[in-house]
C-alpha positions, 0 to 999 in steps of 0.5 A: 698457932697449934704450938701455943699452950692454950690451943694445944691443950684444948686440941688435946682435950677435945680430940683425945686421939691426937698426939702433940709435940713441939720442939724448938731451939730454946734449951731448958724449956718445958715440953708439953704433952706427951712429955712432962718436965724439962729437957736440956741440950748438951753444951757441945750439941748443935741445936738444929741437929738436936731439934731435928733428932728429937722431932724425928725420934718422937715422930718415928715412935708415934708412927710405929706405935699408933700408925692410924692415930693422927699426930701433930709435930712442930719443929722450929730449928735455930737456923738460919738465924744469927749468929749464922754458925754452921755445924762443925761438919759443914763449916767449910762446905760449899759446892762449886755450882753454888753462887759465889755471893748473895743475890744482888738485885738493883737495890743491892748497895743502891746509890744515894739517888736510888735511896733518896726517896725512901724513908729514914735510915735508907736515905742516910745509909752509907754505901757498902765498903769492900770490907762490908760487902765481904762480911755480907758475902760471908753471912750469906754463905754461912746461912746456906751452910746452916740450912744444910742442917735444916735439910738433914732435919727435914729429911730425918723427920720425913723418913721417920713418918714411914708409910704414914708420910703419904697420909701426912700433911707437911708444912715448911715456912719461915718467920721472915726474910732477910736483908743482905746488902739491899739499899746498902744495909749490911744485914737486917730484917725489919723493913717492909720490903719484899726481901724482908717480908717474903717467906717460903710456904711449902705444903705437901700431903694427900690431895695436893698435886706435886709442883702445884703453885697457889696463885693467891696471896697467903700469910702466916695468919692463914696457917692456924685455920689451915692446920685446924682444917687439916685436923678436921676441926671446922665450923665458925670460930668464937661466939659460943656454941658446940664444938672445939672450933666454936670455943676458939677466938675468931681468927683473921686468917682463912684455911688454905686447904680448899685452895690446894686440894685437887 
């Protein structure tokens, strides 16, 4: 995607008007343009909050200094990844209206008869004990609590855009789903079932009707072409020729922009 070193450097070199930052939850990592060097997170910091604050600070500075200059910021918080540790200020937070436990579709703690036709360890998986089900419920609740910090980070970044928000595309997605008791599995993410493969993909921006839903299938391979299209970088990829798009390797995905702009 646009946060890969090669693509980000080429994008910067080719446009000369695009500012770029990528922040992630991995401490002690080099940070690309316009930062040079290393950043170190404090040992008592909460990584999702640190990433959110760093991104919001950068976006606020860019939007204020050059309000008409395009920019690209990628924020990749740790949450809701293992170890499912919420921020201290959300450690015990739970609203009364929230569900008491994880979703329990028919596949949840499925019987051997239901699991029988399926592959590998699903056939031999033991049923969840009450203690194991309690662990699943605790993981579910703590994952929700970690996402409260993601909510805070997203809100901070959107607020940091200021008036430029109405001219800015915002994409929100994740890398995978998660197993919480389906087919008796305590937790996992490596099975090709809907609960592991389905991820959110929310996009807001100029020309997108609020509440609209894309009825076509889309995957992560479509994100890079979509981002390039949003940046105005179009044309056939690969095969030589002029222009930045022609210098890129061919991409399997397709831009979603024509499908979501009204």
